[in-house]
N, C-alpha and C positions, 0 to 999 in steps of 0.2 A: 420446617421448623421456624424459620425467621418470620414467615407469614403469620404463624400462630402467635408468636411472641408479639408481633406488631399489633395484631387484632386485640389481644388482651390488654396491652399497655395503653393503646389508644382509647380503650373503653373508659379510661379514667380522665380523659381530656376535659370533660365537662365539669370536673371537680375544681379546676383551676381557672381563675379569671385572667391570669397572665401566662404568656407563653414561657417565660423564664422559669416560673415555678414548675410547670409541667415538664420542661426540659430537664430540670434537676431530678424530678421524680423518676423519669425514664432512665436517666444516667445512673442514679444510685441503685435502682432496682436491678438493672443489668449488671452493675458492678458487683452486687451481692451474689448474682448468679455465676459470675466468672471468677470471683476472688480466689487467689491461691494461698492466702494466709489470712489470719484473723487478728491482725494488729490494728484494729480500729478502722475508721473510715479512710485512712490513708491508703489502705489496700485497694479501694476503688480507683483512686488516682493512678496507682501503679499498674493495675491490670488493664485499665482502659487507656493508658498512655495519655492522661490528661496533663495539662499544665499545672505546675505546683501552685500557681496563684489561685487555682480553683478551690483550694482547701477552705479558705475563709468563707467563700460563697456557699460551699456545701454545708458547712456547719451552720450558717445563717438559715439555710432552708429548713433545718430541723426545728428551729425555734420560731419560724415565721408564723404570723397570725393572719396572713392574707388568704388562707384557705382553711376549710373545716376538716378536722381530723375525723369526726364522726361521719361526715359525708364520704370521706375516702374509705372508711371501713365498710359502710353500707354498699359502696360501689364495688368493693372487692367481693362482697356476698353475691351481687348480681352477676359479676364476671364469672365467678365459679359456677353459678347456676346455668349460665349460657354456654360456656365453653368447655367445662370439665365433664368427663364421663361419669356422672354420679351413680351410685348404687342405691337401689330402693328395695325395701322389704315390705311387701304387701301394700304398696302405695305410699309408704312412709319413707322419707329420707332418714338416714341414720347419722345423728350427731354424736360426737364423742367428746367428753369433757374431763379435765383433770387439772390438778394444781402442779406447779413446777417451781422449785426454789433454786435461785442462782446466787452463789456467794459473790460478794463484792467487797473489796478491801478499801474502796474510796470512802473516806470519812466525810466528804462534803457532798455525797450523793443523796438527794431526797428520797425517802422511802426505805432506806436501809435500816434494818432492825435485827435483833437477835431472833433466830428461828430454830425450831427443833425439827430434826429430820427423822422421819419414821422408817427410813430405808434400813433393810437388814444387810446392806452391802458394807463389808468391813472397811472398804476404802473411803467411805464417807464419814466425816465426823458427826458426833451426836448433835452438836450445836454449831451453827454458822451465823455470820452476819451477812445479810444480803437482801434480795428482793423476793417477794412472794407474788407469783403470777397465777392467773387463771387462764388456762389454755382451752380453746375450743376448736374442734376440727369436724370434718364431714367425710364419710367414707366414699371412695370412688374406685372404679374398676370392678373386678369380680373376684371370685374365690381363688383364682390362680395368680392374680396380679393386683393385690390390695394396695391402697394408699389412703392415708388419712390426711386430707388436704387441710392445712391450718387456716382457720377463718379469722380468729382474733386471739391475741395474747395480751392481757391487760393486767396492770398492777391492782392487786386486790387487798393489799395490806400495807401498813406503814405510813399512810397519809391521812389518817383520821383527824389528826390535830389541825389539818388545813381545811376542814369542812366549811368553816365560817369565813374563809377568805373570799375576797371578791373574785368572781369568775372561776371559782374552783369547782370543777365537776368531780367531786369526791363522794362516793357512796358511803353511807353510814351502816350499810348492811354487812353481814358476815361474808366470809369467803364462799360458804355454801350457798347462800341466797344469791350472791352476785353471779355464781356459776349458772344457776337456774335462769336468772334474768338475762344473762348474755345468750344462753341457748335459745330462749324464747324470742329474743330480738332477731336472731338468725332465722328462726322458724317462720317469722313474718315474711321473710324473703323466699324461703324454700318451700313453704307449705307444711302440711302435717308431718311431724317428725317424731322419731324415737331418740331419746337421749341416753347414752350409755355412760354410767358413772361408777366409780369405785365405791366400796362399802362405807367410806368416810362420809359420803354425801347422803346416806339414808338417815334423815332426821325429820322430826315433826315440823320445824320451821320450813324446811325445803318442800315438804308435801303441801303444807298450807299455802306457800307462795305459788306452787304449781297450780293448785286449785283456783287461786285468785286470778292467775294469768289466763288459764283456760276458760274461765267464766267471763272474761272481759272481751273476748274476740271470737272470730270464726276459726282461728287456727287451733289445732289440737296437738298437744305435745305430751308424750308419755315417757316415763323413766324406767329403764332396766338397770338394776344395780345388784349389789350383794349385801347380805345381812351378816352381822356378827354371829358366831356360833352360840353366844349367850342370849340371843334374841328370844323374846317371849311374845307370842301372838295370842289371839283370843278367838274362840268360836263365836258364831252369831248368837245373840240372846234368844232364849226360848220364848214361847208364847207368854204374853203377859197374864199374870194371875189376877183374879178379881179381888184386888185389895187396894188400899189407898197408897199414894206415893208415886214417885217418878219411875217410869219404866226403865229397866236396865239397859245400858248401852253396849254391854259386852257379856259374853258367856264365859265358859270355863277357859282357864289359861292353858296354853299349849307351849311347852318348852321344846323348841324345834330341834335342838340337839338330841334330846331323848327320843324324838320320833324316828331317828334312824334305827333304833332298836325296837321300840314299842310297836312300830308299824312296818317292820321289815317285810312282812308278808304282802303288804299292799304295793311294794315297789315294783316297777315294770322294767324289763330289760330292753335295751335298744342299742343300735349301732348308729353312730353319728360321726360326721367328719369335723374334727376340731384341730385347729392349728396345722392344717394341711395333711392330716392322715386320719384313717378310720379308727375310732375308739369305741370300745364296749362300755356302756354305762348302765347304771340303775338309777331310776328317778321316781319321785313321788310329787304330785301336784296337789297343793292345798290352797283354797281360797279362805283367808282368815282376816280378822281385824287386827290392826297394828297401830301403835302410837298412843302414848299416854294422853288422855283427854281428847284425842283426835279420833281414834278407832276407825280409821279408813280401811276399807276392804282392799287387800292386796293379794296378788297371786304369788305364792311361795313355791319354789321348785327345789326340792331337796335332791341333790345329785351326789352320787358316789362313783368315783372313777379311779381305778388303780389304788384303791385303799384310801383315797383322799375324799373327804366329805366337804361339800359346799352348799350354802343356802342362797339361792338366787331369788330376786324379787322383781316383780313387774307391777306398775300401777295400772296397766291395762289387763283386764280380765278376759280379753278376747285373744291374746297371744297364746299360741300353742306352747306346751312345756318345752318341746324340743327346739322351738324357735327361740325361746328365752335362753336356753343353754347355748345355742349356736351364736346368738347375738352378743351375749356377754363375752364370748371368746374373741370377738372382734375388738373389744375395748383396748386390748394391748397395742393396737396399731398406733394409738396416739403416743405411746412411749417410744415407738420407732421414729415417729415424726419429731419428737423432742430431741432424740439422739442426732438425727440428721440436721436439725436446726442448729444444734450446738457444734457439731463436728464439720459440717460442710459450709453452710451460709454464714456461720458465726453470728447467729441472731442475738445471742446473749453476750457477745464480746463488744459491748458499748462502754464508753468512758465519759459520759455526760455528767458534769458536776457544776456547781455554782459557788462562787466565792461568797455569796450572801448566805450560804447554808452554814449554820454553826457546826463546828467540828464534832463528829460522833465520838463518844467515849465507849470503848469496848468493855469497860467495867461499870457502866451505868447501872444503878439500882432501880428497882421497880418504883419506888416512891419518888424518884427524881423526875423532873420534867423532861419530856422528849425534846430533841433539838428543834423540831418545828414549833413547839410552844414558846421557844425563846425568841422567835422572830416577830417583831411588832410593826416594823415599817411597811407601808403598803407597796413601796417600790421593791423592797426585798421580796415581798409575797409574789409580786408579778414575775420577778426574775427566777424565783424557785419554781413557780408553776410552768414557766417556759422550759425549764430543764426537765420537769416531769413529762411535758408534752414531747420533748425531743426523744426521751426514752420510748414512749409509746409510738411515736412516728417510726422509729427504727424497727420496732416490733411489727408494725403493719407492713412496712416495706419488705421485711424479712419473710413474713407470711406470704406476701404476693410472690416473691422470688421463689420460695420453696414450692408454692402451689403450682406455679407455671412449670417448674422442673418435673414435679410429680405427674402433672397432666400430660406433658410431653412423653414421659417414660411409659405411660400407659398407652397413649395413642400410637407411639412409634415402636411398640413391642414387636420384636421379630424383624424389624427393618434393617438393623445393623447389629453387629456383635461387638460388645465392648472389648473383647479380647484382641481385636485388631489394633487398638491403640492404647490399651491400659491393661496391665497384667492383673489377673484375679486368680487367687488360689482356688476358690470355690465359686465359679460363675453361677449366677442364678438362672434357673430354668423359666422363671416368669418374666416380669418386666425388668428393664434396665434400671440399675440403681441410680440414685441421685448423684452419687460421687462419680460414677462412670459418665453420666450425661454432662456434668460440669467439666470433666476432663476433656470430653469431646468438644464442648463449646469453646473452652480455652484454646484448643488447638486450631479450630476452624472458624472462630467468630469473625475475625477480620477478613478472612476470605469470603465469608457469607456477605459481609457488608459491601465488599467490592462487587459481588454478583447481583446484589439487590440495592442499588443506589436510590431507587425510587421509593423505598419504604421510609415512613416518617421517622422511625427510631434510628435508622441509619443517618438521616440528615441531622438529627438531634445530636448524636454522638460525634459526628464530624464537626458540628458547630462548637461543641464543648472542647474538642481537641484543638480548635483553631483560636480559641479566645482564652485569655487569662484575666479578664476583668472581674470586678467584684460583683456581688449579687445585685447591688443597687444600680451599677452601671448596666447590667444586662436587663434589668427591669426598665430602665429608661430607654434602652434601644428598642 
């Protein structure tokens, strides 16, 4: 276990030109894997028995500009590709994307805005003030021990007013477009990929951006998603008649919801394993044109299971209908990853703010200027962007911590029983859960460091425990 963690974390050493920066990266990532509470970064100091004087140095690390955040993110992609047991479907890696909203009460946090929640959970309010993230993961393991390893979680909304600021890497694209671009950026590392998305992402701009990205390089990425029941597709246009005018781009309209009744004789019966058990389904595959003024040919798979009707969509016309159905069932794995990031590593429990940020009003009207538009000084711009960077650095380190835990849980499946050290009412028959693995590491981590003093991460942790100097002092040394 320690050797695997050491290999993965040392994979990032080339991202840092200074040993002190790399030392804090290792320390914070390990702290996120061991933390027993989610009360901010101070939990890292408590669980690793660091000196209290390390707090200021640790906070400075998140805002430091001596290393590249984008290089760190790309390095995490290559570490996942090299060390994690990734799943492939017909030669394609399987990426999973979705948005996640996190409520934040800090009024001086950049990027906080009023958000609408589409969730049907009665425990969630209809509107919140918080951050809107775009999350991307990749499937690892197999049907019996799935894991969606988080690759990146980036702020996708709330920062548009800062686009013109100096050194501001803020995209002007929508959340849907940014999700496609993030996935393609990951596909450049992993190779040809399938991207699983929720029905919210089936839009004409997303398909146009996908076409543009696929035509710009040798990497091919396809999307598997879900359509609304009110979706309307079109048949291919018939042969052109000998008359003047532009040839038609589409044929007769097909209301997909009505096809469940009008074409019920064409449906096929099949048995398929979904969500860990065999299910009897009826399905119909149709290749139709979709998208106003786009009219791209897509593969629609109409599925009926236990009285529930769904319309699945694939941009690839080569995927078998049953493969499309099975692949879309894997999309829910990213929801499990979000849950573990929230409950175990505390990825969304950050408290970064800036005194240069104007105070957010919870009763701000649409016509009023956003808080970022009120900031005019260049120094204030720089400090606010450092706070944004701190939030995204925290998310990258949290992704690395969770990804290492998930990879270990797959690789060590069957080697030890979590019931030996942690009570579980319903123990899993597959891989060990992330919570059980964290409990195991909290109990034996310091024993492991005693047994492996030669490992680089052991030396780094001991060095941090022995010093209470500032970040600048450690750089000078």
